[in-house]
DSSP file (Angstrom, degrees, kcal/mol; ACC not computed):
  #  RESIDUE AA STRUCTURE BP1 BP2  ACC     N-H-->O    O-->H-N    N-H-->O    O-->H-N    TCO  KAPPA ALPHA  PHI   PSI    X-CA   Y-CA   Z-CA
    1    1 A M              0   0    0      0, 0.0     2,-0.2     0, 0.0     3,-0.0   0.000 360.0 360.0 360.0 134.6   27.4  -49.3   40.6
    2    2 A S        -     0   0    0      1,-0.1    16,-0.2    16,-0.1     3,-0.1  -0.567 360.0-140.3 -93.6 158.1   23.8  -48.0   40.8
    3    3 A D  S    S+     0   0    0     14,-2.9     2,-0.3     1,-0.3    15,-0.2   0.738  89.6   8.2 -83.7 -26.8   21.8  -46.7   37.9
    4    4 A L  E     -A   17   0A   0     13,-1.2    13,-3.3     2,-0.0     2,-0.4  -0.964  64.9-160.4-155.9 135.5   20.2  -44.0   40.0
    5    5 A T  E     -A   16   0A   0     -2,-0.3     2,-0.5    11,-0.2    11,-0.2  -0.979   1.6-164.5-124.8 135.0   20.8  -42.7   43.6
    6    6 A L  E     -A   15   0A   0      9,-3.0     9,-2.9    -2,-0.4     2,-0.4  -0.973  11.2-158.0-115.0 127.2   18.4  -40.7   45.7
    7    7 A C  E     -A   14   0A   0     -2,-0.5     2,-0.8     7,-0.2     7,-0.2  -0.852  17.3-130.5-107.5 140.9   19.7  -38.9   48.7
    8    8 A L    >   -     0   0    0      5,-2.4     3,-2.2    -2,-0.4     5,-0.5  -0.805  40.7-114.6 -88.0 109.5   17.7  -37.8   51.7
    9    9 A S  T 3  S+     0   0    0     -2,-0.8    -1,-0.0     1,-0.3     0, 0.0  -0.159  94.4  11.3 -52.2 126.0   18.8  -34.2   52.2
   10   10 A G  T 3  S+     0   0    0      1,-0.2    -1,-0.3     3,-0.0    -2,-0.0   0.491 114.2  88.4  85.8   5.6   20.7  -33.6   55.4
   11   11 A Y  S <  S-     0   0    0     -3,-2.2     2,-1.3     2,-0.2    -1,-0.2  -0.953  82.8-121.2-133.0 151.8   21.1  -37.3   56.2
   12   12 A P  S    S+     0   0    0      0, 0.0    18,-3.4     0, 0.0    19,-0.5  -0.282  75.9 121.7 -81.4  50.9   23.7  -39.9   55.4
   13   13 A I  E     + B   0  29A   0     -2,-1.3    -5,-2.4    -5,-0.5     2,-0.4  -0.959  36.9 177.7-123.5 127.5   20.9  -41.9   53.8
   14   14 A R  E     -AB   7  28A   0     14,-2.7    14,-2.8    -2,-0.4     2,-0.5  -0.967  18.4-158.0-131.3 141.7   20.7  -43.1   50.1
   15   15 A I  E     -AB   6  27A   0     -9,-2.9    -9,-3.0    -2,-0.4     2,-0.4  -0.988  21.8-162.9-112.8 122.2   18.3  -45.1   48.1
   16   16 A R  E     -AB   5  26A   0     10,-3.1    10,-2.1    -2,-0.5     2,-0.5  -0.876  10.1-146.4-112.2 143.1   19.9  -46.7   45.0
   17   17 A L  E     -AB   4  25A   0    -13,-3.3   -14,-2.9    -2,-0.4   -13,-1.2  -0.890  11.3-174.3-104.8 129.9   18.2  -48.1   41.9
   18   18 A H    >   -     0   0    0      6,-3.2     3,-1.0    -2,-0.5   -16,-0.1  -0.910  21.1-141.4-124.8 101.8   19.9  -51.1   40.2
   19   19 A I  T 3  S+     0   0    0     -2,-0.5     3,-0.1     1,-0.2    -2,-0.0  -0.341  80.5  29.4 -66.7 138.1   18.0  -51.9   37.0
   20   20 A G  T 3  S+     0   0    0      1,-0.3     2,-0.3    -2,-0.1    -1,-0.2   0.516  90.7 116.0  93.3   8.0   17.6  -55.6   36.1
   21   21 A R  S <  S-     0   0    0     -3,-1.0    -1,-0.3     1,-0.1    -3,-0.1  -0.789  70.2-128.2-107.7 153.2   17.6  -57.0   39.7
   22   22 A A  S    S+     0   0    0      1,-0.3    -1,-0.1    -2,-0.3     3,-0.1   0.873 114.7  32.3 -65.9 -35.7   14.7  -58.8   41.4
   23   23 A Q  S    S+     0   0    0      1,-0.1    -1,-0.3    -3,-0.0    14,-0.2  -0.779  80.6 177.2-117.0  87.6   15.1  -56.4   44.3
   24   24 A P        +     0   0    0      0, 0.0    -6,-3.2     0, 0.0     2,-0.4   0.582  52.5  71.3 -71.5 -12.6   16.2  -53.3   42.5
   25   25 A Y  E     -BC  17  37A   0     12,-2.0    12,-3.3    -8,-0.2     2,-0.4  -0.841  55.0-173.1-111.6 142.6   16.4  -50.9   45.3
   26   26 A T  E     -BC  16  36A   0    -10,-2.1   -10,-3.1    -2,-0.4     2,-0.5  -0.985  13.4-147.8-128.0 145.6   18.9  -50.7   48.2
   27   27 A L  E     -BC  15  35A   0      8,-2.0     8,-2.4    -2,-0.4     2,-0.5  -0.944  14.8-170.6-111.7 124.3   18.9  -48.5   51.2
   28   28 A E  E     -B   14   0A   0    -14,-2.8   -14,-2.7    -2,-0.5     2,-0.5  -0.959   1.8-167.7-116.9 130.2   22.3  -47.4   52.6
   29   29 A V  E >  S-B   13   0A   0     -2,-0.5     3,-2.2     4,-0.2   -16,-0.2  -0.972  70.9 -16.0-118.6 126.2   22.5  -45.6   55.9
   30   30 A D  T 3  S-     0   0    0    -18,-3.4    -1,-0.1    -2,-0.5   -17,-0.1   0.838 124.3 -56.8  51.7  40.9   25.8  -43.9   57.0
   31   31 A G  T 3  S+     0   0    0    -19,-0.5    -1,-0.3     1,-0.2     3,-0.1   0.457 100.6 138.3  76.5   0.9   27.9  -45.7   54.4
   32   32 A R    <   -     0   0    0     -3,-2.2    -1,-0.2     1,-0.1    -3,-0.2  -0.395  67.4 -76.0 -77.9 160.7   26.9  -49.2   55.6
   33   33 A E        -     0   0    0      1,-0.1    -4,-0.2    -5,-0.1    -1,-0.1  -0.201  61.1-101.6 -56.4 141.5   26.1  -52.0   53.1
   34   34 A G        -     0   0    0     -6,-0.1    -6,-0.2    -3,-0.1    -1,-0.1  -0.317  20.1-135.5 -72.3 146.1   22.7  -51.6   51.5
   35   35 A Q  E     -C   27   0A   0     -8,-2.4    -8,-2.0    -2,-0.1     2,-0.1  -0.862  29.3-124.8 -93.8 127.8   19.5  -53.4   52.5
   36   36 A P  E     -C   26   0A   0      0, 0.0     2,-0.3     0, 0.0   -10,-0.2  -0.447  27.9-176.4 -82.0 149.7   17.6  -54.6   49.4
   37   37 A Y  E     -C   25   0A   0    -12,-3.3   -12,-2.0   -14,-0.2     3,-0.1  -0.976  27.2-145.2-138.2 148.5   13.9  -53.8   48.7
   38   38 A S  S    S+     0   0    0     -2,-0.3     2,-0.3   -15,-0.2    -1,-0.1   0.629  86.0  37.8 -87.3 -16.1   11.6  -54.9   46.0
   39   39 A S  S  > S-     0   0    0      1,-0.1     4,-1.8   -14,-0.1     5,-0.2  -0.981  70.4-132.4-138.4 154.0    9.7  -51.5   45.9
   40   40 A L  H  > S+     0   0    0     -2,-0.3     4,-2.8     1,-0.2     5,-0.2   0.832 106.8  60.2 -69.3 -31.7   10.6  -47.9   46.2
   41   41 A Q  H  > S+     0   0    0      2,-0.2     4,-2.3     1,-0.2    -1,-0.2   0.898 106.5  46.8 -63.3 -39.1    7.7  -47.4   48.7
   42   42 A L  H  > S+     0   0    0      2,-0.2     4,-2.2     1,-0.2    -2,-0.2   0.926 114.3  46.4 -63.5 -46.3    9.2  -49.8   51.1
   43   43 A A  H  X S+     0   0    0     -4,-1.8     4,-2.3     1,-0.2    -2,-0.2   0.891 112.6  50.2 -63.8 -40.9   12.6  -48.4   50.8
   44   44 A R  H  X S+     0   0    0     -4,-2.8     4,-2.2     2,-0.2    -2,-0.2   0.905 109.8  51.2 -66.4 -41.9   11.3  -44.8   51.2
   45   45 A A  H  X S+     0   0    0     -4,-2.3     4,-2.0     1,-0.2    -2,-0.2   0.932 112.6  45.2 -56.7 -47.6    9.3  -45.8   54.3
   46   46 A D  H  X S+     0   0    0     -4,-2.2     4,-2.6     2,-0.2    -2,-0.2   0.876 109.6  56.3 -66.6 -38.0   12.4  -47.4   55.9
   47   47 A A  H  X S+     0   0    0     -4,-2.3     4,-1.8     2,-0.2    -1,-0.2   0.923 109.0  46.6 -58.2 -47.8   14.5  -44.3   54.9
   48   48 A L  H  X S+     0   0    0     -4,-2.2     4,-1.8     2,-0.2    -1,-0.2   0.879 111.6  51.3 -62.6 -40.7   12.2  -42.0   56.7
   49   49 A R  H  X S+     0   0    0     -4,-2.0     4,-1.9     1,-0.2    -2,-0.2   0.921 110.1  49.1 -61.4 -44.1   12.2  -44.3   59.7
   50   50 A R  H  X S+     0   0    0     -4,-2.6     4,-2.6     1,-0.2    -2,-0.2   0.809 105.9  57.6 -66.0 -33.1   16.0  -44.3   59.7
   51   51 A A  H  X S+     0   0    0     -4,-1.8     4,-2.5     2,-0.2    -1,-0.2   0.905 105.8  49.3 -66.4 -41.1   16.0  -40.5   59.5
   52   52 A V  H  X S+     0   0    0     -4,-1.8     4,-2.3     2,-0.2    -2,-0.2   0.923 111.9  49.6 -61.5 -44.3   14.0  -40.2   62.7
   53   53 A E  H  X S+     0   0    0     -4,-1.9     4,-2.5     1,-0.2    -2,-0.2   0.921 110.1  51.0 -58.2 -45.5   16.5  -42.7   64.3
   54   54 A W  H  X S+     0   0    0     -4,-2.6     4,-2.5     1,-0.2    -2,-0.2   0.900 108.6  50.4 -63.4 -42.3   19.3  -40.6   63.1
   55   55 A D  H  X S+     0   0    0     -4,-2.5     4,-2.7     2,-0.2    -1,-0.2   0.915 111.2  49.2 -61.0 -42.0   17.8  -37.4   64.5
   56   56 A D  H  X S+     0   0    0     -4,-2.3     4,-2.3     1,-0.2    -2,-0.2   0.904 111.1  50.0 -60.8 -42.7   17.4  -39.1   67.9
   57   57 A W  H  X S+     0   0    0     -4,-2.5     4,-2.1     2,-0.2    -2,-0.2   0.912 112.7  46.5 -63.7 -45.9   21.0  -40.3   67.8
   58   58 A I  H  X S+     0   0    0     -4,-2.5     4,-2.6     2,-0.2     5,-0.2   0.923 111.8  50.9 -66.1 -44.4   22.3  -36.8   67.0
   59   59 A E  H  X S+     0   0    0     -4,-2.7     4,-1.9     1,-0.2    -1,-0.2   0.907 110.9  48.3 -62.5 -41.4   20.2  -35.2   69.7
   60   60 A A  H  X S+     0   0    0     -4,-2.3     4,-1.8     2,-0.2    -1,-0.2   0.879 111.3  50.7 -62.1 -39.9   21.4  -37.7   72.3
   61   61 A A  H  X S+     0   0    0     -4,-2.1     4,-1.6     1,-0.2    -2,-0.2   0.895 110.5  49.3 -66.3 -41.0   25.0  -37.1   71.2
   62   62 A E  H  X S+     0   0    0     -4,-2.6     4,-0.9     1,-0.2    -1,-0.2   0.873 108.7  52.3 -64.4 -38.8   24.6  -33.4   71.5
   63   63 A A  H  < S+     0   0    0     -4,-1.9     3,-0.4     1,-0.2    -1,-0.2   0.870 109.3  49.8 -66.9 -36.2   23.0  -33.7   74.9
   64   64 A R  H  < S+     0   0    0     -4,-1.8    -1,-0.2     1,-0.2    -2,-0.2   0.828 105.2  58.9 -69.0 -31.5   26.0  -35.8   76.1
   65   65 A A  H  <        0   0    0     -4,-1.6    -1,-0.2     1,-0.2    -2,-0.2   0.747 360.0 360.0 -71.1 -23.4   28.4  -33.2   74.8
   66   66 A F     <        0   0    0     -4,-0.9    -1,-0.2    -3,-0.4    -2,-0.2   0.420 360.0 360.0-111.4 360.0   27.0  -30.5   76.9
């Protein structure tokens, strides 16, 4: 259970805060197990990178569908 969850709007991406841990932040993408981070800035940067990857994946899937 996390103490705080930040969601990236429009994406299945979450940054969770777990108070009292050495690496208090975890980044979860599309429901997969979270990757730990020691700072919010690192987790945020990776979340934005993952959002770009997600957009690319969706765009490719839509192109294959048509």
